Structures are given as structure tokens and as C-alpha cells.
C-alpha positions as CSV (number, residue, x, y, z in Angstrom):
1,X,120.4,69.4,51.0
2,X,118.5,66.7,49.5
3,X,117.6,69.2,46.5
4,X,121.0,70.0,46.1
5,X,122.0,66.3,45.9
6,X,119.6,65.5,43.4
7,X,120.9,67.9,40.7
8,X,123.7,65.9,39.6
9,X,123.2,64.2,36.4
10,X,120.1,66.0,35.2
11,X,121.6,67.4,32.1
12,X,122.7,64.1,30.7
13,X,119.1,62.8,30.4
14,X,117.6,64.7,27.7
15,X,120.6,64.5,25.6
16,X,121.4,60.9,26.2
17,X,117.5,60.0,25.4
18,X,117.8,61.8,22.0
19,X,121.0,59.7,21.2
20,X,119.1,56.5,22.1
21,X,116.2,57.2,19.9
22,X,118.8,57.5,16.8
23,X,121.0,54.8,17.9
24,X,119.0,52.0,16.1
25,X,117.6,54.1,13.6
26,X,120.3,54.0,10.7
27,X,120.7,51.4,8.3
28,X,123.8,52.6,6.8
29,X,126.6,52.2,9.3
30,X,124.2,50.4,11.8
31,X,127.0,48.5,13.7
32,X,127.9,51.8,14.9
33,X,124.2,53.1,15.6
34,X,123.6,50.1,17.6
35,X,127.0,50.6,19.7
36,X,125.9,54.1,20.0
37,X,122.5,53.3,21.3
38,X,123.9,51.1,24.4
39,X,126.6,53.8,25.1
40,X,123.6,56.3,25.2
41,X,121.6,53.8,27.1
42,X,124.3,54.1,30.2
43,X,123.9,57.7,30.0
44,X,120.2,57.4,30.3
45,X,120.6,55.1,33.1
46,X,122.7,57.8,35.0
47,X,120.1,60.2,34.7
48,X,117.1,58.1,35.1
49,X,118.8,56.9,38.3
50,X,118.2,60.4,39.6
51,X,114.9,61.3,37.8
52,X,111.9,61.7,39.9
53,X,108.1,61.8,38.6
54,X,105.4,63.6,40.5
55,X,103.0,62.0,42.7
56,X,100.0,62.9,40.0
57,X,101.7,62.1,36.8
58,X,102.8,58.6,36.2
59,X,104.9,57.7,33.1
60,X,104.8,54.0,31.9
61,X,108.0,52.6,30.5
62,X,107.0,50.9,26.9
63,X,105.9,47.4,27.1
64,X,108.7,44.9,25.6
65,X,107.3,42.7,23.1
66,X,108.5,39.4,22.1
67,X,110.2,39.6,18.8
68,X,110.6,36.2,16.6
69,X,114.1,37.1,15.7
70,X,115.4,35.3,12.5
71,X,117.8,32.5,12.8
72,X,121.0,31.8,10.8
73,X,118.9,28.3,9.3
74,X,116.1,30.7,8.3
75,X,118.7,33.0,6.3
76,X,120.2,29.9,4.7
77,X,116.8,28.4,3.7
78,X,115.7,31.6,2.2
79,X,118.6,31.4,-0.1
80,X,117.0,28.7,-1.9
81,X,114.7,31.2,-4.3
82,X,114.9,34.9,-4.9
83,X,111.3,35.2,-3.4
84,X,112.1,33.6,-0.2
85,X,115.0,35.5,0.0
86,X,113.2,38.9,-0.2
87,X,110.7,37.8,2.0
88,X,113.6,37.2,4.8
89,X,115.1,40.6,3.8
90,X,111.7,42.5,4.3
91,X,111.2,40.3,7.7
92,X,114.5,41.2,9.2
93,X,114.1,45.3,8.0
94,X,110.8,45.3,9.5
95,X,112.1,43.9,12.9
96,X,114.7,46.4,12.7
97,X,112.3,49.1,12.2
98,X,110.4,47.9,15.3
99,X,113.6,47.8,17.5
100,X,113.9,51.4,16.0
101,X,110.6,52.4,17.2
102,X,111.0,50.8,20.9
103,X,114.2,52.7,21.3
104,X,112.5,55.8,20.5
105,X,109.8,54.9,23.0
106,X,112.5,54.4,25.5
107,X,114.3,57.6,24.7
108,X,111.1,59.7,25.0
109,X,110.3,58.2,28.5
110,X,113.7,59.3,29.5
111,X,113.0,62.8,28.4
112,X,109.7,62.9,30.2
113,X,111.3,61.7,33.3
114,X,114.0,63.9,33.0
115,X,111.6,67.0,32.9
116,X,109.7,65.7,35.8
117,X,112.8,65.4,37.7
118,X,113.9,69.0,37.2
119,X,110.1,70.2,38.0
120,X,110.4,67.8,41.3
121,X,113.9,69.5,42.2
122,X,112.9,73.0,41.8
123,X,109.8,72.3,43.9
124,X,112.1,70.8,46.6
125,X,114.6,73.7,46.5
126,X,111.9,76.1,47.1
127,X,110.6,74.6,49.8
128,X,114.0,74.0,51.4
129,X,114.7,77.8,50.7
130,X,111.3,79.0,52.5
131,X,112.0,76.5,55.5
132,X,115.4,77.9,56.0
133,X,114.1,81.6,55.7
134,X,111.2,80.9,58.2
135,X,113.5,79.0,60.6
136,X,115.9,82.1,60.5
137,X,113.0,84.4,61.0
138,X,111.9,82.3,64.0
139,X,115.3,82.2,65.4
140,X,115.8,85.9,65.1
141,X,112.4,86.4,66.7
142,X,113.2,83.9,69.6
143,X,116.1,85.6,70.5
144,X,114.5,89.1,70.4
145,X,111.8,87.6,72.6
146,X,114.3,86.4,74.8
147,X,115.8,89.8,75.4
148,X,112.3,91.2,75.7
149,X,111.5,88.4,78.6
150,X,114.4,89.4,80.6
151,X,113.9,93.0,80.7
152,X,109.9,92.2,81.5
153,X,111.1,90.0,84.4
154,X,113.1,92.4,85.7
155,X,110.6,95.2,85.3
156,X,107.9,92.7,87.0
157,X,110.3,92.1,90.0
158,X,110.8,95.8,90.5
159,X,107.1,96.3,90.4
160,X,106.6,93.5,93.0
161,X,108.8,95.2,95.4
162,X,107.1,98.7,95.0
163,X,103.4,97.9,95.1
164,X,102.7,95.4,92.2
165,X,102.9,92.3,94.7
166,X,100.2,90.2,92.6
167,X,102.2,90.6,89.2
168,X,104.6,87.6,88.1
169,X,106.0,86.5,84.9
170,X,103.7,83.6,84.7
171,X,100.7,86.4,84.1
172,X,102.8,87.9,81.3
173,X,103.7,84.5,79.3
174,X,101.0,82.2,80.2
175,X,97.3,82.0,78.8
176,X,95.1,84.8,77.5
177,X,93.4,84.8,80.6
178,X,96.5,85.4,82.4
179,X,97.4,88.4,80.2
180,X,93.9,89.9,81.1
181,X,94.6,89.6,84.4
182,X,98.1,91.3,84.1
183,X,96.6,94.3,82.4
184,X,93.8,94.7,84.8
185,X,96.7,94.7,87.6
186,X,98.5,96.9,85.8
187,X,95.9,99.3,85.5
188,X,96.0,99.6,89.4
189,X,99.8,100.3,89.6
190,X,100.1,104.1,90.0
191,X,103.6,104.1,89.6
192,X,103.6,102.2,86.3
193,X,105.5,104.6,83.7
194,X,104.5,104.7,79.9
195,X,108.0,103.4,79.1
196,X,107.3,100.7,81.7
197,X,104.2,99.6,80.0
198,X,105.9,99.4,76.6
199,X,108.5,97.1,78.0
200,X,105.8,94.6,78.8
201,X,103.7,95.0,75.8
202,X,106.6,94.7,73.9
203,X,107.6,91.2,75.7
204,X,104.2,90.0,74.8
205,X,104.3,91.0,71.5
206,X,107.8,89.2,70.7
207,X,106.7,86.3,72.6
208,X,103.6,86.0,70.1
209,X,105.4,86.8,67.0
210,X,108.3,84.0,68.0
211,X,105.6,81.4,68.4
212,X,104.0,82.2,65.2
213,X,107.2,81.9,63.1
214,X,108.2,78.9,65.0
215,X,104.9,77.3,64.2
216,X,105.3,78.1,60.5
217,X,108.7,77.0,60.1
218,X,107.6,73.6,61.8
219,X,105.0,73.2,58.8
220,X,107.3,74.3,56.3
221,X,110.1,71.6,57.4
222,X,107.1,69.1,57.6
223,X,106.3,70.0,53.9
224,X,110.0,69.7,52.9
225,X,110.4,66.6,54.6
226,X,107.4,65.2,52.6
227,X,108.8,66.4,49.3
228,X,112.2,64.7,49.9
229,X,110.8,61.7,50.6
230,X,108.4,61.6,47.8
231,X,111.7,62.5,45.6
232,X,113.6,59.4,47.1
233,X,111.2,57.0,46.4
234,X,110.4,58.3,42.8
235,X,114.4,58.1,42.3
236,X,114.5,54.7,43.5
237,X,111.5,53.7,41.2
238,X,113.3,55.7,38.2
239,X,116.5,53.6,39.0
240,X,114.7,50.5,38.5
241,X,112.9,51.5,35.3
242,X,116.2,52.8,33.9
243,X,118.0,49.3,34.6
244,X,114.9,47.7,32.7
245,X,115.6,50.1,29.9
246,X,119.3,49.6,29.7
247,X,118.7,45.6,29.6
248,X,116.4,46.3,26.5
249,X,118.8,48.2,24.9
250,X,121.4,45.7,25.1
251,X,119.1,42.9,23.8
252,X,118.4,45.2,20.7
253,X,122.0,46.1,20.1
254,X,123.0,42.1,20.0
255,X,119.9,41.3,18.0
256,X,120.6,44.2,15.6
257,X,124.1,43.4,15.0
258,X,123.0,39.6,13.9
259,X,120.4,40.8,11.7
260,X,122.6,43.1,9.9
261,X,124.8,40.4,9.3
262,X,122.0,38.3,8.1
263,X,121.1,41.0,5.9
264,X,124.8,41.3,4.6
265,X,124.5,37.8,4.0
266,X,121.3,37.6,1.9
267,X,122.4,40.4,-0.1
268,X,126.1,39.5,-0.7
269,X,127.4,42.7,1.0
270,X,128.9,43.7,4.5
271,X,127.2,44.7,7.5
272,X,128.9,47.9,7.5
273,X,127.1,48.7,4.5
274,X,123.7,47.5,5.4
């Protein structure tokens, strides 16, 4: 069930990541690009909230660097000379390029986490399928063993009345020592027909088969639960990472809008042109 619940939102992660990388790249039409970056970040958050990372592979989110954003006072002072103006333009364009690189890194992390999410979901689904199959087989084997046991019990009761007084159900379904004792006792029962012997042997075989399958099903279920717990823990960690990424992209969007307006002021153009 957990594997099926984790599938929601997988498809959006990779495409949203690509959009986020492109959101802050464009200089022309930048206001639209910056807005698209944050819209894409919302989709990334939805995908990363469900993303899971494997226990052996760790993907670190890009470290946010402190950026010295220019102020409007810096822009006004830069207008005092052409050289200062060009220097300020170069500074702003450099910062915008840095923001684009950071957005690109965030997008790549989102894509990698989405891929790990797909791998973990597939592993959990396979484990769930295996567990369900083994449990179904164990249930069927247990039902068959119960029928065989009932037939064997009736036969033992009959043998007890006709000369096999030392035979008990416990000897049939007890330890290996009891089973050896049963076979030894059966060897002394002259009235035991071939069909009766087959009934007793089948009951023992069915019991062993049911026990083996039940043990395998328990191991598979334990493994499935472990995978589900790991996936849930990683999903929570991914959600925390996506929230941090969303906050960083929102900050970048606000800063980019301001800097494109500053560029427009320095170049005597408009932000939409920049």
C-alpha cells in the first residue's frame, strides 16, 4: 500500500526541475522568467515532498551563498560616470548569472532525487508483490495442511482402535524424534495399508511446506516494512529539502526583479527589455 501511495507526484519532479533551471537564465523577458522559476519551484516542492533517497546514496542540496545585492543608492551613485555605470551593470549581470547557476543546481538536485524516488518506489513495489505472493502461497499451504491433518487425525484414531494404540497426533506433528518414533511404530502395524501410509506422509509433507512458506513470508514482510520505513524517513527529509529550495528560489526571484529594474535604470531602458 505504501508503495502505491508514494507514486503520486513523481512525474512533475523532472519536468519542474528543468523549468526551474531555465527560470532565471533569460535576460530578455526576465521578469517572466523569474516568475516562472518560482512557479516551477512550487511543482518541485510537490515532487520533492515525496522523493526518497537510497540508504547508500546521499544528494546534498547546493549551499546557498551570501550575495551582496546592489542597492538603489549604489545604482544612483554609479550614474555619476560612464565607467562606474558600466561597472555596476557588469556587477548586476554577474550576480544574475550566479543566481542562474544556483537555480540550475537546485533543478539538478530535484531531478536526481526524483530518479532515486522512482528506484525506491520500484524496489518497494517489488518487495510488496513478493510478500503478497508468499503470503498467498503460505495461506494456501496452511489450508492444505489443515485438511491433511484432519485426515491423518481420523486415520490415527482408527489405528488406535485397531492395534496402533501407541500412535498419537503429537507424534505426527511433533519433533523429528517423534516422527521417527511414528514411522517405527507404523512399521509394526500390520493393518496399515499403502493408502493409509500415504495419508500420513502427505500430512507431514504439507505441514513442513506450510511452515517453510510461512517463515519465508514473515521474512519478506519484515523486509517490506523496513523498505517502507526507510522510504517514509527519506520522504520527510526530501520535503524539508524542498522547502529550503523553495525559499531560496523565492529570494532569487525577488532579487532578480529588483536587479532587472536597476539594469533598466542604468541603461535608460525598461525591465521587460532587460
